[in-house]
MDAnalysis code that builds the backbone (N, CA, C; Angstrom):
import MDAnalysis as mda
import numpy as np

u = mda.Universe.empty(711, n_residues=237, atom_resindex=np.repeat(np.arange(237), 3), trajectory=True)
u.add_TopologyAttr("name", ["N", "CA", "C"] * 237)
u.add_TopologyAttr("resid", np.arange(1, 238))
u.add_TopologyAttr("resname", ["MET", "ASP", "LEU", "ASN", "SER", "LEU", "VAL", "ASP", "ALA", "PHE", "LYS", "ASP", "ASP", "ASP", "THR", "LEU", "PHE", "ALA", "LEU", "THR", "PRO", "GLU", "THR", "GLY", "LYS", "THR", "ALA", "ASP", "VAL", "LEU", "GLY", "GLU", "THR", "LYS", "THR", "ILE", "LEU", "GLU", "ASN", "TYR", "ASN", "LYS", "ALA", "ILE", "LYS", "GLN", "SER", "SER", "ILE", "LYS", "LYS", "VAL", "VAL", "GLY", "LEU", "SER", "SER", "ILE", "GLY", "ALA", "GLN", "TYR", "SER", "LYS", "GLY", "THR", "GLY", "ASN", "LEU", "LEU", "MET", "SER", "HIS", "MET", "LEU", "GLU", "HIS", "ALA", "PHE", "THR", "ASP", "LEU", "ILE", "ILE", "PRO", "LYS", "ILE", "PHE", "ILE", "ARG", "PRO", "ALA", "TYR", "TYR", "TYR", "SER", "ASN", "TRP", "LEU", "ALA", "GLN", "LEU", "SER", "GLU", "VAL", "LYS", "LYS", "ASN", "GLY", "ILE", "LEU", "PRO", "THR", "PHE", "TYR", "PRO", "THR", "ASP", "LEU", "THR", "LEU", "PRO", "MET", "ALA", "SER", "PRO", "LEU", "ASP", "VAL", "ALA", "SER", "PHE", "VAL", "ALA", "ASP", "VAL", "LEU", "MET", "GLU", "ASP", "SER", "GLN", "SER", "LYS", "ILE", "TYR", "GLU", "ILE", "VAL", "GLY", "PRO", "GLU", "LYS", "LEU", "SER", "SER", "ASP", "ASP", "VAL", "ALA", "ALA", "ALA", "PHE", "GLU", "LYS", "VAL", "LEU", "ASN", "LYS", "GLU", "VAL", "LYS", "ALA", "LYS", "GLN", "ILE", "PRO", "TYR", "LYS", "GLU", "TRP", "ASN", "ILE", "THR", "LEU", "GLN", "LYS", "MET", "GLY", "PHE", "THR", "PRO", "ASP", "ALA", "SER", "LYS", "ASN", "PHE", "ILE", "ASP", "MET", "THR", "GLN", "THR", "VAL", "VAL", "ASP", "GLY", "LYS", "THR", "ASP", "PRO", "GLU", "ASN", "LYS", "GLY", "THR", "THR", "VAL", "VAL", "THR", "LEU", "LYS", "THR", "ARG", "ILE", "SER", "GLU", "TYR", "PHE", "GLU", "ASN", "ALA", "LEU", "ARG", "ASP", "ASN"])
u.atoms.positions = np.array([
    [135.919, -127.304, 35.452],
    [134.712, -127.358, 34.548],
    [134.733, -126.052, 33.570],
    [135.220, -126.839, 32.551],
    [135.649, -125.342, 31.747],
    [134.312, -125.230, 30.906],
    [134.272, -123.828, 30.101],
    [133.110, -123.613, 29.718],
    [133.299, -124.241, 28.180],
    [133.713, -124.632, 27.682],
    [133.815, -125.477, 26.333],
    [133.223, -126.687, 26.994],
    [133.912, -127.090, 27.469],
    [133.504, -128.349, 27.871],
    [131.690, -128.602, 28.253],
    [131.429, -127.533, 29.239],
    [130.050, -127.493, 29.431],
    [128.898, -127.018, 28.307],
    [129.929, -126.361, 27.648],
    [128.782, -126.279, 26.051],
    [128.174, -127.038, 25.369],
    [129.501, -127.997, 25.220],
    [129.366, -129.285, 24.660],
    [128.232, -130.098, 25.186],
    [129.047, -130.515, 26.929],
    [127.855, -131.512, 27.622],
    [125.736, -131.242, 27.740],
    [125.480, -129.820, 27.391],
    [124.835, -129.440, 27.929],
    [124.016, -128.747, 25.904],
    [124.370, -129.736, 25.042],
    [123.656, -128.558, 23.998],
    [122.687, -129.331, 23.703],
    [122.478, -130.629, 23.417],
    [121.077, -130.995, 23.177],
    [120.269, -131.430, 24.540],
    [120.614, -131.058, 25.625],
    [119.542, -131.208, 26.720],
    [118.440, -130.135, 27.451],
    [117.965, -130.799, 28.412],
    [116.692, -130.098, 28.157],
    [116.914, -129.754, 29.974],
    [117.913, -130.707, 30.688],
    [117.598, -130.078, 32.707],
    [118.861, -129.954, 32.868],
    [119.208, -129.439, 33.700],
    [120.347, -128.905, 34.257],
    [120.526, -129.643, 35.529],
    [121.376, -130.621, 36.407],
    [121.015, -130.906, 37.516],
    [122.158, -130.013, 38.255],
    [122.955, -129.090, 38.604],
    [123.633, -128.349, 39.116],
    [124.169, -128.519, 40.621],
    [125.659, -128.602, 40.942],
    [125.697, -129.133, 41.672],
    [127.239, -127.654, 41.823],
    [127.789, -127.655, 43.151],
    [128.619, -127.165, 43.436],
    [129.454, -127.789, 44.360],
    [130.641, -128.123, 43.681],
    [131.710, -129.712, 43.982],
    [132.635, -129.239, 45.220],
    [132.398, -129.905, 46.384],
    [133.271, -130.040, 47.672],
    [134.578, -130.588, 47.775],
    [135.650, -130.411, 47.829],
    [136.487, -131.775, 48.031],
    [137.446, -131.027, 49.071],
    [138.039, -129.993, 49.407],
    [138.669, -129.867, 50.791],
    [139.730, -129.447, 50.291],
    [140.490, -129.562, 48.602],
    [141.411, -129.792, 48.207],
    [141.873, -127.955, 47.530],
    [140.700, -127.344, 47.432],
    [140.717, -126.471, 46.684],
    [141.338, -125.120, 47.570],
    [142.082, -124.220, 46.631],
    [142.805, -122.987, 47.161],
    [142.159, -121.600, 47.473],
    [140.975, -121.842, 46.393],
    [140.291, -121.024, 46.274],
    [138.940, -121.392, 46.945],
    [137.836, -121.389, 47.967],
    [136.487, -122.590, 47.730],
    [135.374, -121.605, 47.074],
    [135.456, -120.423, 47.758],
    [133.903, -119.631, 47.107],
    [134.692, -118.740, 45.658],
    [135.457, -118.579, 45.664],
    [136.204, -118.217, 44.542],
    [136.259, -119.124, 42.852],
    [136.334, -120.542, 43.287],
    [136.278, -121.562, 42.383],
    [134.796, -122.180, 42.257],
    [134.074, -121.849, 43.211],
    [132.498, -121.904, 43.118],
    [132.072, -121.013, 42.116],
    [132.755, -120.006, 42.130],
    [131.729, -118.522, 41.456],
    [132.230, -118.978, 39.930],
    [133.131, -119.368, 39.521],
    [133.841, -119.323, 38.410],
    [132.779, -120.783, 37.957],
    [132.712, -121.826, 38.455],
    [131.660, -122.928, 38.140],
    [130.281, -122.045, 37.824],
    [129.641, -121.555, 38.777],
    [128.334, -121.281, 38.575],
    [128.650, -120.016, 36.960],
    [129.626, -119.054, 37.465],
    [129.709, -118.621, 35.807],
    [129.548, -119.316, 34.403],
    [130.138, -120.800, 34.637],
    [130.261, -121.240, 33.547],
    [128.926, -121.700, 33.054],
    [128.633, -122.272, 34.120],
    [127.070, -122.911, 34.048],
    [126.042, -122.013, 33.431],
    [126.070, -120.833, 33.898],
    [125.163, -119.958, 33.185],
    [125.893, -119.666, 31.984],
    [126.606, -119.403, 31.471],
    [127.198, -119.320, 30.342],
    [127.138, -120.312, 29.140],
    [126.888, -121.444, 29.701],
    [126.557, -122.723, 29.264],
    [124.986, -122.719, 28.835],
    [124.394, -122.881, 29.645],
    [123.131, -122.593, 29.528],
    [122.287, -121.872, 28.801],
    [122.971, -120.365, 28.597],
    [122.431, -119.886, 27.578],
    [122.828, -120.055, 25.902],
    [123.928, -121.038, 25.707],
    [123.815, -121.366, 24.288],
    [123.792, -122.606, 23.955],
    [122.697, -123.595, 24.869],
    [122.364, -124.726, 25.260],
    [120.700, -124.695, 24.877],
    [120.229, -125.974, 24.560],
    [118.660, -126.391, 24.840],
    [117.826, -126.025, 26.078],
    [118.775, -125.857, 27.275],
    [118.342, -126.080, 28.448],
    [117.054, -125.458, 28.834],
    [115.933, -125.798, 29.523],
    [114.733, -125.452, 30.153],
    [114.258, -125.299, 31.327],
    [115.079, -126.022, 31.998],
    [114.836, -126.502, 33.614],
    [116.513, -126.466, 33.961],
    [116.300, -126.074, 35.726],
    [117.667, -126.104, 36.347],
    [117.227, -126.394, 37.691],
    [117.360, -127.906, 37.945],
    [117.654, -128.059, 38.980],
    [119.117, -128.118, 40.233],
    [119.106, -127.455, 41.065],
    [120.272, -127.332, 41.756],
    [120.125, -127.952, 43.504],
    [121.528, -128.922, 43.771],
    [121.566, -129.441, 45.179],
    [122.187, -128.879, 46.045],
    [121.012, -127.912, 46.682],
    [121.772, -126.956, 47.494],
    [122.109, -127.456, 49.007],
    [121.513, -126.782, 49.522],
    [121.586, -127.376, 51.324],
    [120.610, -126.563, 52.303],
    [120.307, -127.254, 53.177],
    [119.789, -126.324, 54.158],
    [120.803, -125.184, 55.078],
    [120.180, -123.981, 54.626],
    [121.364, -122.617, 55.369],
    [121.619, -122.145, 54.149],
    [120.992, -122.926, 53.209],
    [121.854, -121.307, 52.003],
    [120.633, -120.269, 52.053],
    [120.103, -120.018, 52.660],
    [119.490, -118.906, 52.753],
    [120.324, -117.319, 53.301],
    [121.174, -117.781, 53.345],
    [122.323, -116.936, 54.408],
    [123.734, -116.200, 53.662],
    [123.959, -115.128, 53.503],
    [124.843, -114.619, 52.483],
    [126.009, -114.127, 52.868],
    [126.286, -114.740, 54.439],
    [127.680, -114.131, 54.778],
    [127.708, -114.816, 55.924],
    [128.909, -115.176, 55.974],
    [129.959, -115.800, 57.480],
    [129.789, -117.586, 57.728],
    [129.318, -117.982, 56.151],
    [128.375, -119.331, 56.674],
    [129.733, -120.531, 55.936],
    [130.613, -120.426, 55.536],
    [131.558, -121.135, 54.987],
    [130.941, -121.843, 54.438],
    [130.937, -122.672, 53.748],
    [130.616, -123.624, 52.721],
    [129.464, -123.714, 52.413],
    [128.815, -123.082, 53.329],
    [127.001, -123.011, 52.907],
    [127.065, -122.122, 52.187],
    [128.235, -121.147, 51.900],
    [127.613, -120.021, 51.054],
    [127.654, -120.428, 49.555],
    [128.200, -121.593, 49.374],
    [128.204, -122.297, 47.997],
    [126.541, -122.685, 47.812],
    [126.365, -122.997, 48.340],
    [124.675, -123.035, 48.520],
    [123.810, -122.309, 47.939],
    [124.293, -120.854, 48.786],
    [123.713, -119.534, 48.502],
    [124.188, -119.106, 47.070],
    [125.577, -119.040, 46.673],
    [125.597, -118.559, 45.173],
    [124.843, -119.091, 44.335],
    [124.535, -120.901, 44.316],
    [124.378, -121.624, 43.502],
    [122.563, -121.092, 43.563],
    [121.849, -120.941, 44.391],
    [120.210, -120.362, 44.197],
    [120.566, -118.904, 43.911],
    [121.421, -118.080, 43.627],
    [121.231, -116.958, 42.890],
    [122.121, -116.956, 41.909],
    [122.349, -117.874, 41.242],
    [123.713, -118.030, 39.889],
    [122.652, -118.017, 38.672],
    [121.053, -118.195, 38.963],
    [120.448, -118.317, 37.574],
    [119.609, -116.973, 37.513],
    [119.307, -116.117, 38.018],
    [118.300, -115.273, 38.571],
    [118.195, -114.299, 37.554],
    [119.180, -114.451, 35.709],
    [118.361, -114.036, 35.227],
    [118.090, -114.441, 33.639],
    [118.189, -115.507, 34.067],
    [117.553, -116.935, 33.239],
    [116.009, -116.894, 33.070],
    [115.228, -117.272, 32.428],
    [113.845, -117.220, 32.192],
    [113.446, -118.246, 31.952],
    [113.889, -119.712, 32.912],
    [113.373, -120.467, 32.840],
    [112.907, -121.262, 34.457],
    [112.532, -122.078, 34.516],
    [112.655, -123.187, 36.230],
    [113.267, -123.348, 36.735],
    [113.587, -122.572, 37.994],
    [114.511, -122.996, 38.947],
    [114.404, -123.083, 40.247],
    [114.742, -125.006, 40.361],
    [113.905, -125.633, 41.597],
    [115.635, -125.878, 42.137],
    [115.390, -125.669, 43.807],
    [116.441, -125.969, 44.445],
    [115.800, -127.217, 45.282],
    [116.823, -127.979, 46.120],
    [116.693, -128.980, 46.717],
    [117.972, -128.484, 47.877],
    [117.245, -128.811, 49.267],
    [118.123, -128.301, 50.462],
    [117.870, -128.990, 51.175],
    [118.834, -130.099, 50.915],
    [118.899, -131.235, 52.139],
    [119.278, -131.122, 53.403],
    [119.419, -131.915, 54.194],
    [119.624, -131.461, 55.521],
    [121.225, -132.684, 56.040],
    [121.992, -132.614, 56.777],
    [122.935, -133.598, 57.030],
    [122.778, -134.807, 56.386],
    [123.572, -135.223, 55.488],
    [123.596, -136.557, 55.307],
    [123.747, -137.479, 56.505],
    [123.184, -138.560, 56.535],
    [123.281, -139.431, 57.538],
    [124.898, -139.874, 57.068],
    [125.425, -139.999, 55.805],
    [126.778, -140.850, 54.851],
    [128.123, -139.949, 55.932],
    [127.844, -138.860, 56.152],
    [128.371, -138.151, 56.512],
    [129.293, -138.720, 57.641],
    [128.623, -139.458, 58.673],
    [128.858, -140.388, 59.682],
    [129.974, -141.113, 59.702],
    [130.165, -141.928, 58.144],
    [130.466, -143.279, 58.061],
    [131.935, -142.797, 57.784],
    [132.414, -142.270, 57.347],
    [134.106, -141.309, 57.520],
    [134.611, -141.172, 58.774],
    [133.902, -141.544, 59.642],
    [134.617, -142.201, 61.309],
    [134.401, -143.476, 61.356],
    [133.729, -144.450, 60.322],
    [133.769, -145.651, 60.527],
    [134.583, -146.687, 61.396],
    [135.915, -146.172, 60.916],
    [136.974, -147.068, 61.312],
    [137.391, -146.691, 62.722],
    [137.457, -145.214, 63.042],
    [137.575, -144.878, 64.753],
    [136.226, -145.682, 65.697],
    [135.060, -145.691, 64.864],
    [133.808, -146.103, 66.039],
    [134.570, -147.770, 65.971],
    [134.802, -148.300, 64.786],
    [135.398, -150.113, 65.515],
    [136.309, -150.263, 66.033],
    [137.324, -149.520, 65.883],
    [138.550, -149.804, 66.526],
    [138.856, -149.530, 68.305],
    [137.934, -148.235, 68.180],
    [138.026, -147.309, 70.159],
    [136.525, -147.046, 70.336],
    [135.491, -147.726, 69.791],
    [133.979, -147.184, 70.233],
    [133.731, -145.711, 70.551],
    [134.584, -144.945, 69.153],
    [134.728, -143.544, 69.830],
    [134.200, -143.165, 68.478],
    [133.189, -142.114, 68.571],
    [132.750, -141.364, 67.171],
    [132.905, -139.952, 67.446],
    [134.344, -139.066, 66.892],
    [134.277, -138.427, 66.634],
    [133.394, -137.384, 66.132],
    [133.677, -135.544, 66.666],
    [132.705, -135.120, 66.186],
    [132.729, -133.838, 66.136],
    [132.346, -132.832, 65.059],
    [132.859, -131.200, 65.497],
    [132.194, -130.702, 66.292],
    [130.707, -131.045, 66.363],
    [129.629, -130.867, 67.367],
    [129.633, -131.078, 69.090],
    [128.594, -129.967, 69.594],
    [128.740, -130.241, 71.078],
    [127.673, -131.964, 70.766],
    [128.114, -132.793, 71.732],
    [127.557, -133.953, 71.485],
    [125.884, -134.253, 71.664],
    [125.213, -133.206, 72.377],
    [123.659, -133.021, 72.705],
    [123.429, -132.163, 71.578],
    [123.994, -131.639, 70.722],
    [123.275, -130.656, 69.696],
    [122.859, -131.492, 68.888],
    [121.463, -131.404, 68.583],
    [120.581, -131.636, 67.707],
    [120.064, -130.977, 66.315],
    [120.342, -131.551, 65.495],
    [120.106, -131.072, 63.965],
    [119.528, -132.333, 62.752],
    [118.823, -131.570, 62.032],
    [118.013, -131.940, 60.635],
    [119.516, -133.109, 60.177],
    [118.913, -134.549, 60.200],
    [119.755, -135.067, 59.099],
    [118.683, -136.140, 58.043],
    [118.884, -136.834, 56.925],
    [118.732, -137.575, 56.412],
    [119.350, -138.224, 55.399],
    [118.974, -139.411, 55.023],
    [119.584, -140.211, 54.208],
    [119.711, -139.881, 53.228],
    [120.745, -139.952, 52.627],
    [121.313, -139.673, 51.074],
    [120.705, -140.215, 50.007],
    [120.331, -141.273, 50.233],
    [119.387, -142.314, 49.058],
    [117.899, -142.026, 49.023],
    [117.359, -141.277, 50.396],
    [116.269, -140.721, 50.413],
    [115.965, -139.585, 49.067],
    [117.079, -138.631, 49.360],
    [117.529, -137.218, 48.904],
    [117.264, -137.799, 47.060],
    [118.396, -138.904, 47.112],
    [118.696, -138.623, 45.455],
    [117.230, -139.150, 44.694],
    [116.247, -140.140, 45.641],
    [114.996, -140.952, 45.277],
    [114.338, -139.392, 45.041],
    [114.403, -138.439, 45.543],
    [113.344, -137.235, 45.982],
    [113.775, -136.438, 44.762],
    [115.366, -135.851, 44.303],
    [115.512, -135.589, 43.472],
    [115.149, -135.793, 42.090],
    [115.334, -137.546, 42.077],
    [115.285, -138.275, 40.347],
    [113.271, -137.430, 40.428],
    [112.809, -137.535, 41.182],
    [111.023, -137.223, 41.052],
    [111.423, -136.055, 40.347],
    [112.081, -134.817, 41.347],
    [111.961, -133.524, 40.821],
    [112.498, -133.266, 39.487],
    [113.668, -134.054, 38.838],
    [114.150, -133.791, 37.756],
    [112.813, -134.364, 36.915],
    [112.080, -135.473, 37.137],
    [111.338, -135.758, 35.978],
    [110.133, -135.127, 35.591],
    [109.588, -134.414, 37.193],
    [107.864, -133.836, 37.225],
    [108.131, -132.445, 37.511],
    [108.919, -131.905, 38.098],
    [108.649, -130.645, 38.926],
    [108.921, -129.450, 37.290],
    [107.933, -128.758, 37.257],
    [108.139, -127.489, 36.287],
    [107.983, -126.058, 36.805],
    [108.072, -126.177, 37.722],
    [107.716, -124.620, 38.622],
    [108.689, -124.505, 39.056],
    [109.595, -123.129, 39.364],
    [110.360, -122.536, 39.992],
    [109.951, -123.247, 41.731],
    [111.045, -123.017, 42.578],
    [110.247, -123.222, 44.085],
    [112.112, -124.087, 45.162],
    [111.693, -124.153, 46.143],
    [112.801, -124.548, 47.518],
    [112.289, -125.460, 47.819],
    [112.830, -126.962, 47.799],
    [112.313, -127.717, 48.771],
    [113.508, -127.787, 49.697],
    [113.103, -128.121, 50.997],
    [113.695, -128.281, 52.241],
    [113.488, -129.568, 52.700],
    [114.783, -130.282, 52.871],
    [114.127, -132.111, 52.887],
    [115.512, -132.339, 54.520],
    [114.134, -132.771, 55.448],
    [114.892, -133.737, 56.768],
    [114.499, -134.959, 56.730],
    [114.706, -135.578, 57.734],
    [114.539, -136.790, 58.127],
    [113.319, -137.033, 58.990],
    [113.225, -138.226, 59.450],
    [111.664, -138.209, 60.466],
    [112.130, -137.639, 61.417],
    [113.330, -137.452, 62.049],
    [113.617, -136.897, 63.395],
    [114.705, -135.972, 63.596],
    [114.877, -134.835, 64.447],
    [116.682, -134.264, 64.197],
    [117.407, -135.368, 65.416],
    [118.848, -135.184, 65.241],
    [119.680, -135.983, 65.614],
    [120.740, -135.403, 66.354],
    [121.514, -135.908, 67.530],
    [122.162, -135.445, 67.907],
    [123.669, -136.265, 67.613],
    [124.874, -136.104, 67.939],
    [125.899, -137.059, 67.685],
    [125.639, -138.287, 68.835],
    [124.834, -138.076, 70.287],
    [125.150, -138.814, 71.031],
    [123.763, -139.986, 70.332],
    [122.930, -139.328, 69.620],
    [122.251, -140.513, 69.067],
    [122.507, -140.877, 67.845],
    [123.921, -140.173, 67.423],
    [124.411, -141.214, 65.953],
    [125.421, -142.169, 66.788],
    [126.024, -142.185, 67.351],
    [126.747, -143.106, 68.303],
    [125.701, -144.478, 68.672],
    [124.421, -144.170, 69.243],
    [123.829, -144.930, 69.654],
    [122.771, -145.974, 68.562],
    [123.215, -145.317, 67.192],
    [123.057, -146.102, 66.101],
    [123.928, -146.626, 65.236],
    [124.907, -146.417, 65.734],
    [126.240, -146.991, 65.087],
    [125.882, -148.138, 66.641],
    [125.962, -147.940, 67.668],
    [125.890, -148.886, 68.691],
    [125.291, -149.949, 68.790],
    [123.895, -150.141, 68.191],
    [122.589, -150.889, 67.730],
    [123.187, -151.670, 66.495],
    [123.664, -151.129, 65.736],
    [124.283, -151.724, 64.760],
    [125.162, -152.776, 64.779],
    [126.502, -152.326, 65.058],
    [127.075, -152.669, 65.543],
    [128.023, -153.914, 66.791],
    [126.631, -153.334, 67.684],
    [126.359, -154.193, 68.708],
    [128.070, -154.066, 69.600],
    [127.884, -152.859, 69.733],
    [129.590, -152.254, 70.618],
    [129.072, -151.580, 71.010],
    [129.826, -151.088, 72.450],
    [129.600, -149.628, 72.802],
    [130.277, -148.964, 71.636],
    [129.407, -147.667, 71.833],
    [130.018, -146.254, 70.879],
    [130.096, -145.349, 71.821],
    [130.349, -144.166, 72.009],
    [130.082, -142.888, 72.592],
    [130.826, -141.791, 71.678],
    [130.301, -140.688, 71.431],
    [130.031, -139.844, 70.579],
    [131.485, -139.067, 71.854],
    [132.110, -138.118, 70.826],
    [133.205, -137.575, 71.629],
    [133.772, -136.055, 71.013],
    [133.210, -134.727, 71.903],
    [133.699, -133.485, 70.831],
    [134.887, -133.951, 70.444],
    [135.713, -133.119, 69.202],
    [136.898, -132.353, 69.256],
    [136.669, -130.943, 69.935],
    [137.921, -130.467, 70.456],
    [137.291, -128.788, 70.533],
    [138.195, -128.421, 69.971],
    [137.624, -126.879, 69.664],
    [137.904, -126.149, 68.441],
    [138.749, -125.770, 68.601],
    [139.800, -125.433, 69.367],
    [140.662, -125.589, 69.108],
    [141.620, -126.258, 68.612],
    [141.109, -127.432, 68.279],
    [141.539, -128.676, 67.129],
    [141.400, -128.932, 65.963],
    [140.263, -128.049, 65.564],
    [139.528, -128.545, 64.585],
    [140.074, -128.198, 63.346],
    [141.022, -127.134, 63.700],
    [142.035, -126.835, 62.325],
    [142.860, -127.471, 61.817],
    [143.778, -128.159, 63.347],
    [144.838, -129.079, 63.000],
    [144.461, -130.541, 62.416],
    [142.665, -130.566, 62.958],
    [142.223, -132.026, 62.535],
    [142.156, -132.287, 60.726],
    [141.760, -130.988, 60.757],
    [140.986, -130.849, 58.697],
    [142.700, -131.151, 58.402],
    [143.603, -130.557, 58.801],
    [144.845, -130.492, 57.837],
    [144.995, -131.780, 57.757],
    [145.052, -132.332, 59.042],
    [145.580, -133.882, 58.657],
    [144.809, -134.418, 57.903],
    [143.294, -134.474, 57.246],
    [142.526, -135.121, 56.540],
    [142.885, -134.231, 54.995],
    [143.732, -133.421, 54.948],
    [144.500, -132.923, 53.582],
    [143.449, -131.564, 53.043],
    [143.128, -130.978, 54.256],
    [142.140, -129.990, 53.754],
    [143.328, -129.124, 53.447],
    [143.052, -127.550, 52.756],
    [143.758, -126.750, 52.229],
    [143.555, -125.775, 53.294],
    [144.211, -124.642, 53.643],
    [143.795, -123.376, 54.545],
    [142.613, -123.139, 54.432],
    [142.208, -122.435, 52.913],
    [140.809, -122.202, 52.884],
    [140.439, -122.688, 52.930],
    [139.979, -123.700, 52.329],
    [138.751, -125.395, 52.995],
    [138.580, -125.232, 54.367],
    [140.004, -125.636, 55.238],
    [139.607, -125.371, 56.270],
    [139.171, -124.477, 57.165],
    [139.087, -123.125, 56.684],
    [138.340, -122.232, 57.384],
    [137.037, -122.381, 57.073],
    [136.727, -122.029, 55.209],
    [135.135, -122.183, 55.072],
    [134.733, -123.259, 55.933],
    [135.352, -124.802, 55.861],
    [134.552, -125.879, 56.790],
    [134.331, -125.038, 58.568],
    [135.184, -124.602, 58.975],
    [135.452, -124.276, 60.306],
    [133.941, -123.216, 60.581],
    [133.766, -122.280, 59.099],
    [133.052, -121.366, 59.606],
    [131.058, -122.033, 59.371],
    [131.688, -122.915, 58.194],
    [129.831, -123.704, 58.293],
    [129.744, -124.517, 59.425],
    [130.666, -124.992, 60.200],
    [130.969, -126.180, 61.507],
    [130.181, -124.930, 62.376],
    [130.812, -123.849, 62.680],
    [130.089, -122.731, 63.977],
    [128.402, -122.510, 63.230],
    [128.389, -122.375, 62.213],
    [126.962, -121.942, 61.794],
    [126.168, -123.085, 62.251],
    [126.725, -124.189, 61.945],
    [125.550, -125.487, 62.633],
    [125.289, -125.371, 64.426],
    [126.638, -125.393, 64.731],
    [126.851, -125.050, 66.185],
    [126.079, -123.933, 66.393],
    [125.686, -123.069, 65.568],
    [124.914, -121.821, 66.349],
    [123.693, -121.899, 66.258],
    [123.289, -122.862, 65.716],
    [121.596, -123.153, 65.738],
    [120.727, -122.703, 64.316],
    [121.468, -122.478, 63.046],
    [121.099, -121.806, 62.020],
    [120.961, -122.579, 60.577],
    [121.098, -123.810, 60.909],
    [120.727, -124.814, 59.829],
    [119.732, -125.934, 59.982],
    [118.255, -125.038, 60.595],
    [117.391, -125.615, 60.299],
    [116.305, -125.357, 59.494],
    [115.370, -125.877, 58.669],
    [114.698, -125.530, 57.533],
    [114.324, -123.592, 57.513],
    [114.270, -123.207, 56.791],
    [113.989, -121.980, 56.838],
    [112.504, -121.802, 56.919],
    [111.742, -122.411, 55.967],
    [110.314, -122.393, 56.171],
    [109.746, -121.367, 55.695],
    [110.086, -120.394, 55.125],
    [109.520, -119.521, 55.122],
    [109.670, -118.864, 52.937],
    [108.795, -119.244, 52.486],
    [108.475, -119.313, 50.840],
    [109.249, -120.555, 50.652],
    [109.760, -121.410, 51.408],
    [109.667, -122.877, 50.870],
    [108.954, -124.137, 51.084],
    [109.256, -125.432, 50.834],
    [108.600, -126.451, 51.062],
    [109.201, -127.385, 51.809],
    [108.752, -127.663, 52.929],
    [109.382, -128.488, 53.400],
    [108.969, -130.246, 53.438],
    [109.942, -130.844, 52.871],
    [109.411, -132.534, 53.184],
    [110.520, -133.311, 53.952],
    [108.977, -134.154, 54.680],
    [110.061, -134.850, 55.737],
    [110.012, -135.836, 55.107],
    [112.042, -136.988, 54.968],
    [111.407, -138.296, 54.622],
    [111.732, -139.556, 55.501],
    [111.445, -140.699, 55.237],
    [111.180, -141.511, 56.046],
    [112.668, -142.452, 56.791],
    [113.517, -142.546, 55.855],
    [114.248, -143.724, 56.444],
    [115.265, -143.162, 57.638],
    [114.890, -144.080, 59.080],
    [115.815, -143.781, 60.152],
    [117.225, -143.801, 60.290],
    [117.761, -143.291, 61.002],
    [119.451, -143.518, 60.451],
    [119.929, -144.630, 61.161],
    [119.195, -145.718, 61.984],
    [119.531, -147.013, 62.250],
    [119.158, -148.095, 61.240],
    [118.274, -147.941, 60.301],
    [118.000, -148.634, 59.074],
    [119.138, -148.076, 57.938],
    [119.633, -146.768, 57.956],
    [120.689, -146.636, 56.778],
    [122.239, -147.271, 56.871],
    [121.932, -147.680, 58.371],
    [123.301, -147.451, 58.816],
    [123.607, -149.331, 58.765],
    [122.204, -149.900, 59.114],
    [121.838, -151.424, 58.536],
    [122.542, -151.376, 57.655],
    [122.106, -151.345, 56.605],
    [122.357, -151.181, 55.197],
    [123.627, -150.996, 54.562],
    [124.164, -149.950, 55.027],
    [125.141, -149.517, 54.836],
    [126.196, -149.982, 54.859],
    [126.050, -150.992, 56.447],
    [127.084, -151.522, 56.985],
    [126.991, -152.918, 56.714],
    [125.979, -153.352, 55.958],
    [126.025, -154.922, 56.144],
    [127.130, -156.107, 55.937],
    [128.125, -154.972, 54.675],
    [129.270, -155.765, 54.276],
    [130.555, -155.263, 54.416],
    [130.283, -154.683, 55.766],
    [131.715, -154.062, 56.339],
    [131.778, -154.575, 57.705],
])
């Protein structure tokens, strides 16, 4: 996201929906994020932008040691010098993340997970989050932070049970041992730095630091349950 392209893109707009792309292919995850955010800031100053809405993440309140979650922390602090409304949306873990394991679930009835299988954490439907974001983009005009969760906290065992219900086959969650995390990510095409940051983020989740902060934030509970989301997502699979 080079500066000149952003200046052209922002020129006649009044609202920026800001993201910090995460691909697993970056040689310097946080360094690239810093550059992107600095370019966002510079481009806004040369534009008619009057409001920033940023897609952050639960856990963004921590300033160190959280790997990829630091991208969201950086996002939330990238525009402090701008006197315009800044609204940040911190979703919980997306249900859709689990669909990356669908082939293994279908083939072997195993749901691989980096988490202890009984560890519960907030999760939410990405479609619900998208709808919420759309409303914020259109309606909100005051700086604030939203923390978005689904109707219940879920474990990997619960996710396996949801797959089992929708696929009508036995599915069991199986934790990937910590010593295998790095090689697993490398096989998925992650760079060494991307692997490190993903592992730091995952350990933050395991350590129980990704519940809503609920301090000066607004917690919003969305409605879609994971079994309903899977039923719709897997209808044509």
